[in-house]
N, C-alpha and C positions, 0 to 999 in steps of 0.2 A: 437291419435290426429294427423291430417295431418300437413304437414309442413306449410301450409297456416294458420291453426289455431294456431300453435306454434308461428309463426311470429306475428300474430295479437295480441296474448297474450303478447309477448315480447314488442311490440310497445305500447300497452295499459297500461302496468305497468311501463313505464318510468316515471320519476318524473316530471309530467306535467298533466294538466287537459286532460281528454279523448278527443282525436281528435284535440288537440290544435296546433299541428304542420301541420295541413291541408294537402296540397298536398305532403309535404315531407313524410308524413306517407304512402301515397299511393305508392310513388316511392320506399320507403324502403321495403314495402311489395312485390312490383314487383321484386326488386333486389333479395330478398331472394327466391322468387318463381322460378325465372329464374335459379338461381345458386343452388337451392335446399339445402339451408343452412340457419341457424340462424345468420351466420356471413359472409355475402357477402363481397367481395373485388373487387374493380375496378382496374384491372391490365393493365398497359401500354396503357392508353387511346390514341386512334389514330383517326384522321380524314383523310379520303381519298377523294381528289378532282379529279374527272374524267372530262377530257376535250375532246371535239370533235366538229367538224363543221357539219353544216346542209345544205343540198341542198336547202331547202325551204327559207333559208336566202336570197338567190339571187332573190326571188320573192317579196321582199319588205315588209316583215313582221316585220322587226326590224329597230329601229332608228339608229343602229350602223352597220358599215360595218363588213363583215366576218373576216377581218384581226384582229379585236379586240380579237378574241379567242386566237390566238397564242401570241399576245402581252401581254395578261393577264397571260398566262402560263409562259411567261418569267418573268413577275412581281412576280408570285408565287415563281419561282425558285430563284429570287433575294431577296426574303423576304420582299417585299414591299406592299403586299396586306393586306386587312382587315383580311383575314383568317390567315395570317402569324402572325400578331401582337396579335390576340386573342389566337391563339394556344400557342404562346410564353408566354403570360401573365398567362395562366392557365396550363402550363406544359403538353400540349397535343402534341403528335407526329403528324407530318403532312407528308402525301404522296401525290404526284401529279402524275396523270396518263394521258399519251397521249393515249386516246382511239380511236382517229380518227381526229386529228387536221390537217388542210390543210397547213402543214409546215414541213420541215425536221429539226428536232432537232438534235443537236450533240449527238453522241453515248455516250459520257462521261458525259453528263449533269446529274444532280441529279433528274432524272425523271424515272418513271416506264414506260417502253416502251411496250405498248399494242395496238399499232395502227392497226386497221382493214383496213382502207382505209383513204384517205384524204377527209373525209366528206361523208355523205350519199347522195343519190340522192334526188331530190325534189319530195316530196310526192304529189305535185300538179297533176302530171300525170304519176306516176309510184310508185312502192313500194320503201321505203327509203333504204332498204337493202335486200340482198338475204337470202335464207334459210341458206346457209353456213356461211354468215357473222353473222347472228343472233346466230348461234350455237357457233361460235368463241367468240362472246361477252360473252356468258354464261360461256364458258370455261375460258376466261381471268378473268372474275369476280370471278369465283371459285378459280382460282390460287391465286389471290390477297388476298382473304379472308383466304385462307389456310396459306399463308405466314405470315399474321398477327397472326393467331391462333398459329402457331408454334413459334412465338416470345413472347408467353405468354400474348397476348392481348386478353381481354375478353369484351371490350366495344369499338365499332367502330361507328364513325359518317360518314355520306355520304354527300359530296358536289359535285357541278358540275360547269362547265363553258362551254358555247357554244352558240354563237350568233344564235338566231332562236329557241332555245330549249323551250321557253314558248309556241311556236306554236305546237311543237311536244307533249308537256305535255297536252295542251288543247285538242288535238285530242284523246289522250289516255283516258283522263278523260271523254270526251263526249261519246266515244264508250263503255268504260267499266263500266261507271256509268249510262249509258242510259239517258244522260242529253243533252239538246240543247247546241250548242256551246256558246250561249250568257250567259249561267250559268257557263261556264268554263273559258272563255277567259279573259285575262287581258292586261294591257298596256306594259308588259314586261320591256324593257329598258327605257320606258318613251315616248311612242307614243303620238302625239297630236291627236285631234279628227279625223282629216282627215285620218291620218295614221292608227288609230285604226279601223275606219270603213273599210278601205282597207284590213286590216288584217282579219277581220271577213269575208269579201267577199271572200278572197282567201281560207280561211279554209272551208267555205261552199262549194266552188267549188271543193275542194279536197274531201270533204265528198260525194258530188254528183258523182264524178268520181269513187270512190272506192266502194260506196254502202254499203250494209250490211255485217259486219264482226263481228264474235262472239268470236272466240278463242283468249285468251289473247296474245299468242305468235304471232299469225297472225296480231293482232292489233299493237303489238310492232314492228314487222317486217315492217309493212306498214307505220307507222307514227313515229316511235321512232328514237332516235339518238344513235350512238355507245356508248356514255357516259351513257345514260339512260339505255340501255340494259346491259351494264357491271355493273352498280350499281344494277340492278335487280338481276343479277346472283350472285353478291357478297353478297347481302342481303340474298338470299336464302341459300347460302353456310354458311354465318355467323349464320343463324338460326339453321342449321343442327349441328353446332359446339356449340350451346347454348350460343352464344355471345349476349350481349345487343346491340340493334340496335338503334342508334340515327338518327332520320329522320329530315332533314332540312326543307326547304320551299316547294314551289309549284312543282318544277321539281323533286326533290328527293322524294316527297310524291307520285308523279305519277309513279316513278320507283317502289316505294313500293306497289302502287296499283296493278301493274302487278304481283309482287311477291305474294301479298295477294290473287289474283285471282288464282294463281297456287298452293298456299299452305296457306289457311286461318289461320292456327295455328300460323303463323309468327307474328300475331298481339300481342301475349302475350309477345314477346321479344322487342316490339317497344316502344320508347319514342318519341312523336312528340314534338320537341323542341320549336317551336314558330309558331305563326300565321302570315303567310306572308301577306304583303299588296297587293299581287297579288290577284285579285278579286276572282278567282275560289277556292282559298285554303280553305276558310271557308266552302264552299259547300262540298269539298272533305273530310275535317275533320268530318263534319256532317255525311258523308257517312260511315265513320269508327266508328262513335259514340264515338269519342275521343276528349279530350280537350288538347290543347297545353300548355306547361309550361309557355310560355311567349307571350306577345303581345307587340312588340316594334316598330310596323310599318316598319319593315325591309323587303326588297325585293331584297337583293343583291345576294343570292345564295352563292356559294363557301363553304358551310358548316358553315357559320358564326353563324347561329342560334344554331347549335350543340355546337360550341365553347363557346358561351355566356351562354348557358344553363348548361354546364357541372358542374360549381361550385355548382349549386342547387342539381344536382344528387349526387355529392360528399358529400354535406351536409346531404343528406338522409342516405348515407352509414355511415357517421361519427356518427350521433346521434344513429343509430341503434346499432352500435358496441361499442360506448364509453360512452353514457349517462347512468347515474345510474338508477336503478330501485327503486321503493318505498322500497322494502325489503332491497336491498344492502345499501341504503342511510339512512335507519332508519327513513324514512319520512312516516307519516300517510297518508293512501290513503282513499279518500272519495268514498265509494262504491255507 
C-alpha cells in the first residue's frame, strides 16, 4: 500500500463521517505525502518577506511613490505591519529580506541583507536586470531557504513588498500563461480609472518593445523584480529540501509561476493560501487548477495570506495526528 493510500485510510477512519472535514482532509493528505509519513509535523513555521524597488514605478504605474518600499521595510523591522501582528498571533517566525530596496539600511538592523542593487531598471525600455543579477537572485534565494532548512524549518511562506511589483507580476503572468495583459492586470495599490488605464498603456508599450520571449528565466530577467526573483529561487530550493511552500497573493503566485515553469513538480508542495482581490489572481490559480484556502478580499501582500491561513493548515496536522479512529475509540463505523 502506498503512503498516499495509507494516509487516505487513516483520514477516512477517523471518528467522523467520510469526507466531513472537507478541505482539511486534503491538506492533511498533502502534508503526509510531502513528508512521506503518516505523522507529519510542522516545524518552526516561518514567513519570509522579500522587499525591493522597481524601475517601472517611476513610470507612473503605482498610486504610491517608490519611497513607500523602504518606509514599509522600516515598519516591518519595528513590528508595526499587518504581517508582524499576524505572525505574532500565530507564533510564526518572520524574516525580512532587503533584496534590492533603494535605501541604505544600517548594517546592525534585524534584516537579512541580500541587496542586488537599489532597484531594477525600468522594463519599459530595457531589461529589468542583467544575467548576473538574475543569477545572484537565485543564489541569494537558495541561501535563505538553506538557512531556514538548517534551523529545522519545514514550512515556509513567502511575502513581498515593492512599489510597482504588481506591474512586474502582470508581465510575468501575461508572458508565461500566454494571456493578454487585460486578463492579468489589476489596480495594485488602488489606482483610479485614469491611473489604471495609464498602467495598462505602459505595460502594453513594454510588451511591444520587448516582443516575444519564451524562456521563464528570460521573462523574469526582463520584467521581474529582485524580490520576485529571490522568492522564485528560494521556492525552488525549498522544494528541493521537501519543505511545504505557502504561496501568498498575486505577486508571490507569479514568483511561483516562474518556479513552476522551471520545475513543474513543485506544485505538489504548494499551498495557495488565499484568493487575492487583485484581478489577475483568479485567472492564475485557474491556470494551476488550484483552489485557494481562503477568500477574504485581501490584496495587501507581505505574506499576510500565509499567516492568516496557517492555523487552518495546523488544524489539518492536528486532526491527522491526534483525532481518534473508529477502532481506537470503540465507535461503530458505518460502512
